[in-house]
N, C-alpha and C positions, 0 to 999 in steps of 0.2 A: 390412629394410623391403620391402614387397611392390613388385612391378614397377609397379603402378598408382600407388603413392605417388611413385615416382621421377620420373614425368612431371608430378606435381602441381606447379603453380607458384603462388606467392603473388600475389594480385591487386595491381596497382600503380595509382597515380593517373596518368591519362593527360591531360595538359594540352594546350594549343593546339600544333599542329605535331607532336604525337607520334602514334604508331600508335593505331589504334582499339583499344578494350578487347578482351581475348580472349574466346573462347567460354566458357560456363559450365564450371567445373572438374568433371571426371568422377569425382572421388574417391568420391562417394556412389553413383553409378550402378555403378561398377566394383566396389564393395564392398557392394552392396545387402544381402546376407544378414547381414553384420556389423552394419550400421547399423540394419537392421530388428530384429535381435536386441537391440542396445543400446537402441533406443527402446522395445521391448516390456518389457525389464527395468526401464527407467526408469518406464514406465507402471505396472508392478506396485508399485514403490517409492512412486510418487506416490499410488496408491490406498491403500496401507498407511498412509502418513503422514496423509492427509486424510479417510479414511473416518470420518464422524461426528466429526471432530476437526480443527479448523482452527488452533488456537493452542496445541496441546500441545508437549511437548518434541521431538516428531518434526519440528517446523517447521525448526529449525536443521539437523537431519539431512538433510531433503530439499533444503535450500538447498545443503549441501555436495555431495550426490549430483548436483544439477543442474550445478554447476561441474565436478565430476568427469567427467560425460558430455561437457561441452564441451571439457575438456582432452584427453580421449581422441580426440575429433574433430580437434582441432588437431594432435595427434601423428600421426594417420592422414593428415592433410592435408599433413604435412611442414612446418608453420609453426613457426619458432623462437620461443622465449619473448622477450617484451619486458618486462624486469624491472620497470619502473614500473607495469605493469598489475597486479601483485600487490595494489596499493592497492585496486582494485575488488573483488577476491575477499575481502580482509580486511574491507572495509566491509560487503559483503553478508552475510558470516557474522555480523558483529556485529549487523546488523539482524535476522537470524534468531534469534540469542540473545535480543535484546530482545523479540521476539514471545513467547518463552516466559516472559518476566518481567512482562508487562503484560496486563491484560484489557480495556484501553480499545480499543473497536472502531475509532475514528478512527486511533489510532496503528498498530494492526495492519494496517488497510487501506493506509496510506501506507508502512508497512514493506514490504508486498508490492510496491507500486508502485516503491519505491526499489530493492528487490532486482532486479526485472525491468529497471529502467533501468540499474543498475550492470552487470548481466549483458550487456545489449545493447551498452553502450559498451565493455565489456571485449572482447567478441568482434569488434566493428567495428574497434577499434584493433588487434586481433591480425591480422585478415584483410586490412584495407585500410590504405593509407598515408594517414593523416588529416592530415598536415602541410599547412597552408594552408587548412584548413577553418575558417571563422569560426563564431561561435555560431549564427547563423541557418542556415548550411549544415549544421551538425552536426544541428540539430533536424530539418531537412528530410530528411536522409539516414536518420535513425532512423525517422521516419514512413514513409519510402519502404520501408525494410526490413520494417516491420510489414505494410504493404500487400502486399508481395511474398509474405508468408507465406500469404495467403489462397488464391491459386491453387495453392500448393504442397501443399494438402490431398490432391491427386490424385497427388503424387509418389511415395508409398510403393508404390502399385499400378503406376504406370508404370515405376518403377525395378525392381521385382520382375519384372514381365513382360519388360522388356528384358534383365534378367540371365538369366532362364530361357531366353529365345529365343537368347541368345548362347551359353549353355552347355547347349543342348538335347541330351538323350541319347535313344538309340533302343532301349534295352533293353526287353524285353517286360514286365519288372516295373513299369516306369513307366507303360506303357500300361494294364496291369491296374489300377494304383492309380487312374488316371483313371476307368476304368469302375466301380470300386468306389465312388468318391466320388459319381458320378452316381447309382448305385443307392441310396446312403444318402439323398441328397436326395429321390429319388422315393419311397423306402420310408417315411420318417419320417411324413409326413402320412397315408399309408395306415395305418400302424401305430396312430396315435392314433385315427383314425376307427374302425377295427375294434375296438379295445379299448373305446371308448365304446359302440359298439353291443352288444357281447357283455356288457358290464357291466350294461346296461339289460335284457338278456334273461335273465341268470342271476345271482341274488343271491350264491350261493356264489363264483362267479367274480369278482363285483364286490368282495367282501370280500378275496379273496386277491390278485387282480391289479389290479382297477380302482382300489382305494384307493391302491396304490403309484403308479400313473400319475397319479392325481388329485393326490396330494401333490407329485409331481415337477412337475406342471403349475402348481399354485397356489403352492407354497412355494419352487420353484427358478426355473422359467422366468419367472414373473410376480412373483417376490419383490421388494419394494422394496429390500431390502438388496442382493440380487444385482444388481439393475439399477443401484443407486448405485455399487457396486464396479466393475461393468463400465464404467459411464460414466466413472469416474475413471481407469481404466486407459486407455481410448480417448483421453480428454483429455490425459493425460500423454504417451501415445505420439505423437499427432499434434502436440502442442505442441512437443516437442523435435525431432521429425523435420522438421517444416515450418520451424522456426527454423534448424536446421543446413543444410537444403537451400537456403533462401533466401540464406544466406551464401555459397554456392558459385556463385551466378548471375553474379557479376562485373559487375553492372549498375547500380552506384551512379551517380547523375547526374554528368555531367562539368561541373565548375564552371570557367568561364573566368576565370582569375585576372586576366587583362589587360583585362577588360571595362571600358569607360569609365564612370566614375561621373558622377552628375548635377552640374550647375553649383551650387556652394555658395551662390550668391546667394539662391536660393529658401529654403534653410534659414536663412540669416542673417536674411532678412526676417521669417519667422514666429517665429523664436526671439527676435528683438529685441522683437517685440510681446508675446509671452508673458512673457519675462524681465522686462520693465518692470513688468508687473502683479505678478509674483512678488516683485520687490524691494520694492514698496509693501506687499504682504502680509507679507513677512518682517519689515519694519520695525515693523509693527503688533504682530507676535508678540513681538518683542524689547522693545517699549515697554510693552505692556499685560499680556502673559501672564507673561513672565519677570521682571517687576518686582513681582510680587505684586498686581497690579491696583490700584496706588495712583492711577493716572491714569484709571481707568475712569469713564464717565458714571454719574450717580446711579441711573439706572434699571437698571443692571446690577450684580449681585453677582459677586464673583470666581469663585465656584463655578459659577454659571450660565454665565458667559463661557467658563470653561475646559472645561466639559463639552459645549458645543455644537460640532457639526461634526466630530467625531472621525473618523467613517467617511468623510466627504467628503475629509478630509485624507489618509487612508490611500489612497483611490483616486487622488488627485492624485499621491502619491508613486510609486505603481505606474505611472501614466501617464507621469510624468517619466522614470522608469527606461527604459521602453520607447521613449520618444521619443529619448532620447540614443542608445540602441542603434541606432535606425533611422537617425539622422543619421550615425553612424559608418559604417554599412554602405552607405548609398545615395549620400551626397554626397562630393565631393572635399573634402579637408581643407586649410584655410589658417589663418593665424594668427588672423584675426578670428573665424572659425567656432569654432576651438578655444577662444578666449577666452570667447565666448558660452556654449559648452558647459560650461566650467569654472564660470562664474557661475551658470548654470542648475543645475548639480550642487550648488553651494554653497547655493543657495536650497532645493534638495530636502533637504539635510542639516538646514537650519533647520526645514523642515516635519516631518521625521522626529522631530526633538527636540521640536517642539510637540506632535505626536501622542503621543509617549511621555509627555510631561509631563501632558497631558490624561488619558491612561489611568491614570497614577499617582494622579491626583485621583479618578478613578472608583473605583479600588481602595481608596483611603483612606476613601471614603464608603460603598461597597457591598461591600468585600472582594473576594476572588478568585473567579473562575469559570474553567472550562476555556477558554472563548473569550478571556478577558482574558489568560490565560497565553499562549495561542496568538498573540495579537496582539503582545504584548511580544516574544516570541521572533522573530516575523516581522520586526518593526521592527529588531531588533538584526541579524538576518541581512541585511536590505535595506541597512543602513548599511555593512556590510562588503563586500557585493557592489558597492555604489556606489563604494567605494574602488578596486576593480579597474577599474571603468569609467573613473574619473578617470585612472588609470595608462594605460589604453588610449587615452584622448584625447591624452595627452602622448607616449606611446610606442606607435605604431600596430602594431608587430609583437608586442605583448604577447599571450600565449596566454590570451585571455579565457574561452574555453569551459572549458579545464581548470581555470582559477582558480575560475569559478563552480561547476563540478562539485565541486571540493574543498571550497569554502566551504559549499555546500548539504549535502554529505554530512556534514561535521563538525558543522554546526549541527543537522542532523536527528538524528544519533546522540545528541547531547547531549539533545535534546528527547525522543527515544524512550526513552533510559535514565533520563530524569528522572522518569518516571511522574507526569505532571501532575495526575492525579486525586488521588494521595496528597499532593502538594504543596498542592493546593487545600483538601483536608480538614484537613490539619495547620495551615495558615495560618489558616483561618477559625475553627477551634475554639480556637486559641491566642489570637486577637484578640477573640473574642466570648464565650468562656467559657460558664458555665452560663446566661447570659442570652440565648443564641442563640435565635432564633425557631423556631417549628415549620416554617415554610416554608423557612428556611435548612437545617434538619435534613433536610427532605424533599428538597431539592436535592442535598445531600451523599449521601443514601441512594440517589438515582437515578444516581449516578456508578458507574463500574465497580468491580469487586472490589478494585482497587488502593487504594481509600479505606477499606476495611474495618479495617485495623489501627489507623488514627487514630480511627475511629468507635467501635471497641471499648472505648476508654478512657472513653467517656461513661457517666455514671450518673445517669439521670433517674428521678424518681418519676412515677407516673401523674398526669395533669392533667385528669381527667374532671370535668366540671361536675356539680352536684347534679341538674340537669334531665336530663342525659345518663344518669346512673346510674339515675334513676327510670324513664326510658324503656326502657332495656335490660332492667331487671328486670321491667317490665310485659310485655316480649316473651318472657319465659321464660329470659333469660340469668341465670347465677349468678356472683356476684362472690366470688373467693377472698380469702385474707388479704393477698396482694400487690397486689390491685386489678385482677387480670386477670378478664375476662369469658369465660365458656364457655357454649355451648348445651347442651341435654340430651344431645347425642351426644358431648360432650367436645371440640368443635371451638372453637378459640380465636377470639375476636373482637378485631380490631385497630381501635380507635376512632379515627376521623378527627379530627385536631387535637391528638392526644396525642403528644408527642415520644418517650416511652417505647414506645408502641405502634408508632410508625413504625420505630424502630430494631429492636424485637423482630421485626417482620415482615421487615425486610431481612436480618437475620442468620439467620432461619429459612429464607428463600429461598436464602441462601448454603449452608447445610447441606444443603438438598435438592438443589442443583445440583452439589455437589462430592462427593457420596457414592459415586460409582462410578469414580473415577480409577484407572487402572492405569499400567503402565510406559509404554505407548504414548501415553496421553492425559494423562500427568502434566503439570501446569502450575504454575509456581512461584507466580504471583500467586494462583491458586485455592487452592493449598495454604496459603499465608499467610492468605488470607481465611477459610478453614475453621478454622485455628488461632485466628484472632481471634474468630470467632463462638463457638467453644467457650469461649474465655476470657471473652467478654462474658456468656454465660449463667451461667457459674460465678460471676462477680462479682455477679450479680443474686440469687443464692440466699442 
């Protein structure tokens, strides 16, 4: 290990009465060329992975490369491994793999957010002593880390300048190199100006030399592809360098663990008022909703009663979860407050059950949609998270942040690998059969390519009305034996309102979008969608 690493010390938590935090660790400054080279190599890998390709098989590869760069940093920093932290690496890699399996934009976006969050927590837990941080403090520290990354954009230049100044050499060749670089910067604009003038003065010179410079100018210097590649390299370089540099600052906020909490009487007062209302509300839920509506007033039908107010209930459940967390963090705990919080949490469970029951009735009447799957998943996760909060009420030293992180990660992995669009399409087609409406088919066709394998099993005939046929024929369209309409140029017409036309158009779009996949851009969901499209058209022949 290098001498600079021997002096590197792992940042520690400094509580009340302990020494002030140390100065920023010099590991990156002392090894500026190494980390600049590492960041540049990462930037190149980042550009290769994401150049006109955000969800290909390169996604899990760049996820692994990101963690590899961070592991190299930790080794250079001299920080020993904390074995439980392998959980974060494994979860992030699974999210990267999930991205190569789904084409749903919502899932891909939150996969990316999840990977960044797991990476951040992993590195914070490795670099800092996070024992004693509660959920709110952890969130604040993560936000603080991200804010610290902003001014670190200048750190590559500062670190390189400092390193060169510290290791300055006086050899003549280095002085000559400086003068040569200055000459290049002065000569380049002069060169382009002279070539442009001479090209306009002599056509032969323009063809031989001017065209070369013009192609260089238009296709390389101002090429959109070159610009995009350069932008991705720069984004990857500064992203990883600023992140690692911010971690060495040793400037996490000092949380005074002994800080006096507020008098619990305030919380007991407002919780008593709200809990009383919740008890009445939950009693109504138990009597009218969960008994099948036998005691409902005559002006209400059971379906109408069950379907009203779902999203209001969902909001109240989220509000309750946040309020319990606030009370645990801000107020002193005593038996009465804990009892109220437990009753409050019990009422929240009844509301979660009521929301789930109402959503089940929605699904029974209107079948599945992506949003309904998302809501059911979220309610299930919220119920498990609330169980951890209840344990924290009873046992104050319970590690709530780690519990919430583990629950959210596991639940999201299940959701991500579950490919909800495929689930929605399979469920709706199985329950609606051939009688499915055009608008339901249109909704399924607008889902991501994950739904394509289920849709490819549909076999509908054309449902063009006689009036529509007469109209299109009067416009010069020709109808073939299968009922498809084409114009004089052979372009297919997809008739609005026809289930067969809507599916034909969707599968043709899939074939057009997946025709140029290679090893770098290969995507499992797109490959399966293309195979489904080919199978669909073969079945129509």
